[in-house]
N, C-alpha and C positions, 0 to 999 in steps of 0.2 A: 415238186414243181416250183419254179421260180416265178413270182409275180413282179413285173415291172410296172409301177405306177407313175404316170407322168401328168402332172398337173399343167393345165394350158390356159394362158390368158394373153392374148395378142402375141402369140409366138411365131407368126408367119415367117419371119426372117430366120429363126433359129431351127425350125422343124426339119427342113431338109437335111441339115447336118446330123440331127438327132436320128432320123429315120435311116440315114446311111449307116450310123454306128450300129443301130439294131440289126440291120441286114447283114453287117460284117459279123456281129456276134452270132446270129442264127446260122451263119454259113460255116462256123467252126464244128467240125465232126463231133468234138467232145462237149459241145455246150449242152447244158441241161435243158429239159423241156421247160418251156416258159410261155407266159402269156404277157401281152402288153395291155395295160388299161389306160386309155387316154381319156383324161377328165377335163372337159373344156368348161370354164367357168364364165360363160357369156362373152367370149371375144367378139370384138367388133371389126377384126380383119379377116383374112382368109384362112385363119387357123382351123375352124371347123371343116371347110372344104378340103384342106390338105390332110386333116386327120381322117376324113371320110375315104378319101383316095387311097391312103396308106392302108387303112383298115380292109379295103376290098382286095388287097393283095394277099393278105395273110389271114388264115381262120383264127389264129391265136390272138388277134387283136380285137379288143372290145372298146367301144366309144361310150362315154357318159357325158351327157350335156345338161347343164342346168344354169 
């Protein structure tokens, strides 16, 4: 299994593009099974909200906030 760990800090502008890339990767029939771990380090923008919405779409996404 592949683990993709994405550290986040005020990444509101970049996250949509990142999430689209992950969705494209997931749609490839030969892609390995994987999990995405989103680690929010106290963002002050909408990063946590976007991560929560993305995580709700996929069971292989875990969110960590501190």
